[in-house]
Structures are given as C-alpha cells and as structure tokens.
N, C-alpha and C positions, 0 to 999 in steps of 0.2 A: 105541137109544132116541131119542137127540138127533136122528139122522139121520131116523128116522121121523116124529118130530115136525116137523121142518123141512119134511119132504115134503108133510105134510099142511097145513101152514101155507101152503106155496106153492100148493097145488092147490085149497084151498077158500077161502070167503069168511068162514067162522066155524069156531071150534074148541071142542068140548065136552069138558071133562075130567068123567069120571064122578062124580057127587056134587057137582059145582061148578056154578056158573052158566056160562051160554054166553058166550064171548068173541067178540064180532063182530070180523072181521078183513078189512079191505078189500083188494082185489087190489094187487100190487106196482105201484108208480109207475114212470114211465120212467126215473126215476133209480137203478134197481136195488132199490127198496123198502126196507122195514125194518119193524120192529115199530111197530104203531100208537102205542104209548106206552112210556116207558121202564119197566122192571120195577123200581121202588123199593119199599121196604118199606111205604110207606102205601098204594100201589095195591095190592099184593098182599094186605094185611089186608082191603080192601074187596071185591076182586073174588073171590079165592079163599077165600070164607068158606062154609064147610060149614053147611047149614041145621040140622043136629042138634048141632053143636059150635062155639058161638061163641068160646069161651075158649081154643081150641087156638093155641098160639103160632105166629107167621109165621116164613117162612124164605125165603132166596134161594138158588138153585142156584149153584155155582161158575162162574166165567166160562168160556166154551167157546172153545178154539182154532179159528179159522176159517181155511180154506185158500182160494187163489185161484181154484179150481174145485170144482164140486160135482157129485155123480154124480146124475143125474135119470133113471136108467134105468127106474124104476117109474113115471115120469110120461109119457115119451114115447119113441118109438123112432125119431123122425125123424133124430136125430143118430147117426151109427154109433158115435161115440166115447163117447157117453152122458156127455159133460163140458160143463158150462156155465159161463161165467165166473160168478164168485160175485157176488151182488147187493150185497155189501158194498164192492167195489172202488171203484166210483163214489162211494159215499158218503164212503169214506175219502179218495180223492183230491181230492175237493171241499173237504176241510178243509185241504188241503196249500197254504197260503198263506204268502207272505213277510210274517208277521205276528208280533208279540211274543207273541201268545196261542196261537199254533199248537200248542204242545205241550200246553197246558192244555185246548184245545179237543179234541184227540185223546184225551186221557186222560178227560176228561168223557163223550165219546161212548161209549168203549168200557166205561165204568163203568155208563152208563145202560142200555146193551143187552147187559151181562153177556158181552162178547167180549174175546178177546185175538187179536192179529194173529200168526200162525204165521211162522216163518223162510221158509217157502216163499212166503207172502203178501207179506212185506217184499221179498224177492228179486224176486218178479214185478213189483212196483210199480217197484222201482228199475231193472229191466231193460226197462221198457216206455218208450215215447216220451213218456209224460205228464210226465215231469220233465227232459226234455232241456234246456229252456231255463231251468230254475231250479235250477241246482246247489246254490246255498245251501240251499234248501228241502229238496233230496234229502239233503244232509249232515245237516241238522237232523232230518229224519224218521229217517235211520239211527241217530243218537244216541238220539232218543227210544225207538226200538223196542228197544234193548238195555237200557232200563230197566225193561221188563215183567218182572213175577215169572216165574222160570223160563225166560227166553228167552236163546237164544245164536244168534249169526248164523251162517248158512251161508257157505261160501266164495264162492258165486255172488253174495250181496249185497256183499261187499268188491270182487269183480271188477267188477260192474256200476257201483258207485260210483266206482271208480277210473277206469273208462272215461268216465263223465259228467264228472268232474272234469278229466281230461286233454284232453277234447274242447274244453273251454271255457278251457284254459290257466290253470287255477286254481293256487293258491299250491302249490309242489312240497312244502313242508313237511307240508301236510295229507296229501298222498299218501304221503309217506315215513312218516308215523305209521301210516296204514292198512296199509302193507306190513309195518312192525314188528309189528303186532298180527297179521297173517297168519303171520309167522314164529313168534312165541310160541305161536300156538294149534296149530301143528302140522297144519294140514289136509292132506288127501290131494290131490295135484296131479292134474288130469286134462289131456288134450290141449287141449281148448277153453279151459279156464281159463288155461293157461299161455300159449297163443297171444295171448289178449286182454290178459293182463298184459304180455307182452313188447311188444305193439303200444302200449299205453297208456304204458308207462314210456319206450318209446323216444321217443314224441311229445314227452315231458317232458324228455328229454335226462337221465335219471337212470340212468347207466351202472352204477353199484354195484348198484343194485336190479335192474336189467335182468339183469346177469351172475348174481345170486344166483337169479333165476327159472331161468335156463338151468342152473344146476348143480342146482337143486332138481328140475328135470325129469329130469336124468340119474340123481339119487338115487333117483327114484320109478320109474325103468325106463321112462320114456316116450321113445319113439324120435322125434326131431324130423323133422317133414315138411317139404316144400318151402316151405310157407306159413310154417312155424316159422323156417326159415332166412332167408326173406325178411323177416319181421318183425324177427328179430334184426338183420340187416344194416341195415335201414332205421333202427332205433333207434340203432345206432353211427354211422351216417352223419349222422343228425340231431343227434348229440351231438358230431360233428366228429371221431369216432374212426374216421377213414377207414382207416388202416392196419390196424385191428383187423378192420374189415369186410372188407378186402382178404384177410386170412388166412382169414376165414371163407369167403370166395368159393374160395379155393384149396383149402380143406379139402372143399368140396363137389365140385370138379372131381375130386379124388382119390377120392371116396367113391361112394356108389351113387346119390345124388340129384345131378343135374345142374343147373347154373344154368339158368333160363328168361329170358325177355325181361324179367320183372319184376326179376329179380336184376341183370341186367345194367344196367338203368335205373337201379337203386338205386345200383350202383357208379359209374356214369357221372355221376350226380348229385353223389355225394360228390367226385369229382375236380373237377367243375366248381365246386363250393362252395369248394375250396382254390385255385381260380384255375389248376389244372393241365388247361387245356382240351386241350392237345395229347395228354396222356395219356389223357384220356376219348376223344379221336379214335382212338388206338391200340386201345382196348377195342371202340370202335365197329367198327372194321375187322375185328377178330378175331372178332366175331359171325358175319360171313359165312362164315368158315372153319368155324366150329362149326354152321352151318345153323340159326343163330337169326336171325329176320328182324326188324330194328329196326321199331318202330311209330312212330306220330306222336309219343308221349311222348319217345321216344329223340330224335328230330329236334329237337323243341321244346326240349329241354334243351340240346343242343348249340348250336342257334341263338341262345338266350338267353346262353349263355356267351360265344360269339363277339361277340354284340352289346355285352356289358359290356367285353370286351377292345378293341372298337372295331375289329375285322375284319370289316367289313361285306360284303367280297368273299367271305369263307367263309360268311357267312349266305346270300348269294345262291346260292353253289354247293350248299349243303345243300337250299335251297329247290328248286332245278333238279332235284337227285336225287329229291326226294320226287315231283315231277311225273312224272319218268321212270318211276319204279317204281309209280306209281298209289297212293302213301300218301295217306291223308286229310290235307289241310292245315287245321289249326285256325286260327281268326281271328286268334288271338294271334301266330301264326308269320307271317301277313301282316303284322300291325302291326309286328313287329320287323324284317322284311326291308325293308319300305317306309319304316319310320322310319330305318333304319340308311342306306339309300341316299340319302334325303333329307339326312341329317346329313353324309353325304360328298359332298354336292353334286351327286349323281347323279339329279336330279329326273326326267329322261327314263327311265332305267331303273326308277325308282321307280313311275312313272306306268304303265309297261308291265306291271309286276306287279299293279298296281292294275286294269287292264284285263282280265288273266288271271284275276283273282279274280272279276270280274264275269261272264266267260264260263263260269266253274264254277258259277254260281249263288250264290256266297257274297257276301253284302253287306258292303261296307266298314263300319267303325265311325267313331265320332267321332274316335278317336285317328289313324287312317289319314287321314281327310280334313284333319285339323289339320296333320299332317306335310306332307302334299302342298301345302296352302295356305301354310304357312310357307316352304316350299322355294321355291315359285314366286315367292312375294313378295320373298324375299331375292334371288333370281336377277333381279329387276327386271321380272318378267312378272306384273304386278298384276292385269291384265285375266283371265288365265288362272286366278289365285288366286280372284279374286271369282266367276268361273264356277263353280268347285268348290264354292264357298262356298254359291251359291245352289242347285247340285244337291244338296248335302247337306241343305239344308232341304227341298227338294222330295221327298226320300226319307223324309221323316218324322223326320230325326234332329235333335235340339235341339243347337245349338252351346252349349258350355259356356264358362266363363270363359277357359280356355286358347285356345279357337278365337277368341274375340273378341279377345283379347290379340295374336294373331299377325296377325289382320286388320287391327287398328288400327295395329300396328307396320308392316306393309307399307304401308298407306295413307299413313301419315305419312312413310316413306321415299320414296314416290313423289311426295310434295308434295300429295297430295290430302287436305287437311286438313278440307275440309267433310265429305267422307263419313266420315273418322275420327271427327269430332265427332258426326256423326248415329249411328254405331255406338256411341259412349259414351253418348249420350242414351238410345238404345234400351236398353241394358242397366240403366241407372238406372231406367227408367220401367217395365221388365218383370221387375224382381227378379233380373236376372242378377248374381251376385257380381262386384264389380270388384276385381281383385286388384291387387297392387303393379306387376306387369309391365305390365298395361293403363294404369295411371296413368303410369308412367314413359315408356312409348312415347308417350303423348300429350303429356306435359310436353317430352319431347325434340323431337316434331315442332312444336310451338307454339313453342318456343324458336328452332328453326332457321328457322322461318317469320316470325320477327320479332314474334310475338305473346306478348312476354314477360310482360306482365301477366296474360294468361289462364293462362300457364304456371304463374306465380306463385301464382295462386288455386287451381289444382288442387293444387299442391304443399302449401299449407296445408290444403286440404280431406283430404288423405291422413291428416294427423294427427287431424282431427276423426273420420274414419271408422275409425281404429284400424289403418290400414295401415302397416306398418314401411317406412321410407325408407331404402333402402340407398345404398351408394356411387354406384351407377349413377344414381340419382334425383337426388341432390345434384350430381353431376358435370354432369348434363343442365341443370339451372337455373343453375349457376355458368357454365357455357359460354354460356348464353343471355344472362346479365348481361354477361359479358365482350365477346360479340360485339356487344351493344347499346351498348357503352361505358359501361355502368354498373359500372365496376371496383369502387366502394366498396361496392355491394350485393353483388358476388361475394365480397369480402373478408369482409364481415359474415356471409354464408351459410357461408364456410369456417370462421369461428369457431364458429358454431352447430354446425356439422358436428363440430368438434372437441370441443365441450361435450357433445354428445349421444353421444359414444363410437362415432360412425361411422368406419370406416377411410378414411383419406384416401390414395388410390392415386397411382400416378405420373401418371395422367391428370389428377387433381385439380390437381396441381402444375404440369403442362404447361399446362393452361388458363390458369392464374393467371399463370405466367411470361410466356406469350405476350401476355395482356392488359395486364399492367404495361408490357412493352416497347413496346407500341403506344400506351400512354398516356404514354410518355416517362419512366416511372418506373423508371429502369434499375437504380438501387441497390436498391430494393425487390425487383425481379425477381431480383437476384442473391441476396439474402437468402433468398428462396424456394428458390432452387436449392441453396444450401448446407444449408438446413433439410432438403431432400429427402435430400441425400447423408448427412447426419448421422443421419437416421432410418434408414439402411440401405435406402432404396428405390433399386433399380437403374434408372437412366435408360433410356428407350427411344429408338429413333432419333428419334421425334417430339420428345422432350424436348431432345436435342442440337440438333434443327433449330430449335426455338423460342428456345433459348439463342443459338446462333450467329447466326441472323437478326437477333435483337434487338441483339446487340453490333455486328454488321457494319453494320447500317443506322444505328446510333448512332455510328458512327465508331471503335468500339473492336475493331478487328480483332486487335490485338496482345493484347488481353485475353482474346479468344475463344480464340486460339491456345494462350495459356498455360494456360487452363482445360483445354483439350482435351489438352495434353501432360501435364498432371497426372494426368488419368484414364487415359491410355494404358497405363501399367504395370499398372493394376487389371484390364485385359482386358475392359473394359465398353464401350470406345469402338467404335461401329459403324464399318465401313469407309467409309461414305459421308459421314462427319462432315465432312472438309474439302471433298469434293466438293460438299455441300450449300452450305457457305459460299461457295464459288467461284460456284456457280450464282446465289445470292442476290445477290452482288455485281455479276455481269454483267447480270442482269435489272434491277438498279438503276441501270445505267450507269456503275458505278464499276469500270471495267475496270482501272485502274492499281492499285488495291487488290487486285483479283483476281490480277493478275499478281505482284504482290509476295508474295501469300499462296502462290501457285504456287512461286515462288522459294524460300519458306520450307520448303515440303514437300520439295523436292528436297534443301535444305541438312540436313534431317532424316533424309536417307538413304532417302527413299521415292520411289516411282515415280508419275508423274501417269499415271492411266488414260487411255486413247485417247479415251474419250468426253468426259473433262473437257477435254483438249486441244482437242476439236473446238468445245466450248463457248467456250473462250478465243478460239480462232480467229475464230470467228463474230463474237464481241463485238468483237475488234479490227478485223475488216474493217468492221463496221458504223460503228466510231468513225472509221476512215480515211475511209470513204464520206462521212460527215458533214462531216469536215474538208476533203475535196476539194471538197465542194459549196460549203463556205464560201469556199474559196480562190478559185473560179471567180467567186463573186459579188463578192469584193474586187477581182479583177483588172478585171472589167467596170465596177466603180465608179471605179477608177483611170483608166481610158480615157475615162470620162465627164467631158465638159467641167465639169459642174456639180460634180464631186468636190472640185475645188480650192477651191470656194467654201464647203464644209462642213468645220468643224474635226473632226479625227479624235480621238475620246475615248479616250485611252491605249492604243489599239490592242488591245482585249482579244482580238480574233479572231486576230491574229497570235500573241499570247502562247499562246493555246490551241493553236495550230497548232505552235508550237514545242515545247510540252510534249509533245504527243502524238507529234511526230516524234521527239523524244528517247526518249520512252517506247518507240516501235515500234523504234527502233535498238537500245535495251537489250535487247528481248526478240525479236530477230529468230529466236531459235530456235523460237519458237512458230509462226513463219510457214512453217517447213519442214514437208513432208508428215509426217502422223503415221505 
C-alpha cells in the first residue's frame, strides 16, 4: 500500500483520496523531492476532512522505514535494474553538517515527514563518498541513527565508518570502541568486511584488533585470499611487527597462495623501515629466482632506503637497473637519485641523470632543480647554477623558499652580494616566504663583505618576523663583528645568545678566541678556551689553530705548548697542532722560536714531519739570505771612506748577525737533507 502510494505520488502532480479533498502535489525538485508539507496533526485535520463527517478524530500513520533505493518498475522500463536512488538521500545528506544542531535537525525532519532511516540507508550513506572529508559528522550521524526506535546497525555501517576514521587517522580509541561493539554484537563475518577491517586496522597500527579479525575469519570458515594476506602483512608492517609479517610470508610460501609483487613490496618496505636495507636487497634478488618481477614501487622503496643510509652509489645503481629493464621511473626516484648525487658532491653525474630525465620526456620538479642549483653553487660554479635557476622559471616552475635560499647562499659565497640582495628583495615584494636559512645566508654574506650594519639589521628583522635564529645565524654575525674589530659587540651578542638559550658551538668559541687574541686580550681569550673545555665542547683543529696562533704571536710559545701537552692525553689533540704553530712562527719571521719549538717536539719523543722540516729550512734560508745581504752592505760601508766619519750606533746589525749565526750553528741538523 505504501509503495503504491509513493509510486503514484512520484508519477502524478496531484493525489485524490476517495471521499477526501484533492491534494495538489508538485513534481520532485532537483534535490530529490519531498512531500510539499509536513504531515502534522493540524494539517491532517484540515486537509483530510470528510465532507460527511466533520467530527471524526484525526490520526497520523506510523513512520515508514526508507531504503536507499526504490523499485520503480511500474513507472519506467528504461533502467534494467528497476532501481533508483532514493529521493531522500540528498535531503538527508544536506542536513549532515558540522553543526551542534545536526542531530535535532535530522530528528525534526524525520518526524515531519514520518520517516525512519533503515540500516541499509545508513550504511549506504556511510559507504558513499559524501562523508569522506567530514569524519566527525559521519561518526555523529552513526550515533544518531542508533537512537531511532527499533533500529540496529548493520555490520557494513561499522566497517564503512571504521574505514572513514582510519583514512583520516582519527583517534584510535574511537575505532577500538567500534571494534569492541562489533565483537559484542556477534556479527557474521564476510570476506569483504574482513578484508576492509584488516586494511583499516592495519593503517592505524592496531595489531590486537587486527589479529582478532584474522582469528574471527578462521572461526567463521572464511578462507583468506591473496588480498587478505597482503592486507594482514601490510597492517603488521605498518605496526612495525615485521617479524610477524615475515612469518605470514613464509606461511604463504608453504601454502597454496603464493606471494605476488605486492607481498614482496610490503615485506621489503618493512625491512627498510627497520633500517635493514641489505636484507631488503636480499629479498629483492630472491624475487628474480621466483619469477616475480619488481615494479617501480619496489625500486623506489629501495632507492629511498639507500638514500636515507647515505649510500648514493647504490641509488644510482638501482636507477641504472631500472633504465636497463625498462621499468617506469617515477619523478620521486629521479629526485632521490639526483639529490643523493648532489649531496655526495657528484654534480656532473647528477646533471647527467637530469638530462636523461629530459630525454625520457619527464619534467624535473622544483626539488630536482634546487638540488642541482645548490650543488653547482657550492662547487663554485655560480654561473651554471643561475642558468638552471632561469631555466627552471622558463619552464613555468615557481621557485620556493628553499630554492631562493640556495640561490642567495651561492651568490653570497661567490661575493655577488648585489644579486643576492636583489633576490632577497624579490622574495619580500612577491610574498615568497623568507625562511631562516635565507636570512642566515645573507647575514653571513653581508658580514664577510664588510657590511656589518646591514647584517645586524637583518638579524634584528628576523626576530620581528618570527624567524628562529639558530647557532649558525648567531655565529655569522659574531664572526662579522669580530672581523670588523668590534669585539665588544661580538661579546655582547655571545651573552645574548646565552640568554636566549641558543647552543654555543665550538665555532662560536673559536671566533671569539681568535678575535680576542687579535685585540691583544690574551687572558680573556684563554678564559673562553677554558670555558669551552669545561662545557665539554671538543676543540677542533681550527680551535687549536686560533689558540696556538694567538699565544705564539703574543710571545707565549711555552704556554701554548703546555696547553697542548695537557690536552694530548685526552686524545683530542690534532696531529697538525704543533705543525700549525711552527708554520705561524715561521710566517711571522720568528724562526728562532720555531726552531726551539721543534727541539721541544723532539724532546717529547715525537718526530718532525718532513713537510715541517721543509718549512723550517726555507725559513732559515730566508733568514740567512737576509743576514748575508746585510753583511755585504756593512762591508761596502766599511770600505767607503765616508764610513769612518759616521758613528756606528751600537752595531745592531752585527749583533743580529751573531745571534743568527749562533742559532744556525745550534740547529745545523735542520740544514741536512730531509
């Protein structure tokens, strides 16, 4: 009766109930249609009024359960399935909004039109794409539906909702509650529902629930398919239960269902997640003996793992293998291979892969161009880097903040500060985000170029823009202050760095130690050295060089040797420490101190390297040459008649000659061939 009534309502513009007034009914609108007015008691008393019986009591029929599809076989024969989507679906889904009144709106709507949403209707809406981006609304709709009188959810409604929640990485506790409800209600499992649950639970890493579904399948007599095994293994791998996934894999090999390429890819992914790249490669080679051909996903997974390990040669080898076998190379694989080669300093090889990419008709992305630009710039070929930058823009690619950062960094290192500043201004004027790397590169370049005030302004601007200033940024400005002779500003910035909780690195201390020695603040420089050691910061060769140069040039060679002797047992003294000191003394013309230092090294039971002996010999020869030149001048003056008329001022040249002669005699071993 209800079906016939609905049929006539859908097919006619009015409906006449015998003995009652005619009810005009307009055609269904584009939104699925509905009754033209809600069937309330007041309306039925006026509309359904029998002309012969005005005092008959009014009544409403009970609400009708509506299904997601209706049979319209008596209306049309164009649809062979004779099913049409229910006109109520659009009306109901239009009410599903993220609103506090959603549930009351649904209840009011159903009450007005005397309908209830059937379990099939709810499952159909949850399984459609209408709620894929509004999981909160889907869950609220699910809970509202079960409040209907006489309503019970179908298993499919639970499965569809869990799939929605897992795809958007919702709170696992909500999903765990839904799984518990499934267990309590004792639904009968099917192959499709079990596969969907295993996939969804695997994505969420809910291993306990995942294995319960697996056991539940067995208890219901459902034989797992290849898809089921793959879903199970993927869930175990995503949950980092790779050993368990390996056991499932071995069970497959021993059973009727053999692993396919998807199975191998899942297991290889698991090994790579654990950092067991070599084990993944063993499985990869095993595939060939089992006549399972690796695909682009297999290669990409391995290339990504080798990239993370820093084995860029292996990345290149797998890439070459893909080319030889004619496997499709995805753009991300190109990014990894080219990026790895560039990081390894092999920009020529990286550029060759880039050209091969172009020949295959695959366009480079921003990441690839950025890696090549950075590598060329770091290698000193800024012109080639800028050519790539322009080519990138010509191809319609928009450089991002990372690209501009590497461009500015390269220009600054090449000393092309005007172009670097132009790039910076372009970013500022065109809304390109300016990150900390770009700021730091420009600050470093300006500082090294002597434009310290400009560097300081950018440093302060970083704070205004909310950019975090790291150790590199502080060190760049401290170095600029120190090189400009503004050691007090450098010390003030060091204190500010400490107050803001920024890590003070060995480079920070090295800059200040070197700057303080150059300002002849030797004791303060030594205090910074001691503070660095007390903080547990391991000195670098550059740190030792700054210390030894400062002490030696200030005439404190013995103190420098003592500090180095104290550090020697700690195993942190570089082999070149004393060599650096000798080089510094020789370059400063203080050959005597250099030779004494060499004697001290021998006294400590160490050997003088040949290159150091060469430096000393060259310094001695230069000193002897100077003295001999002075001797010839003195002799010529003695023979000059006018010499006797000029008083000799304490004969300093002769004294110098005697000292050097004694010094040469004392160190004659240095003049022997090395």
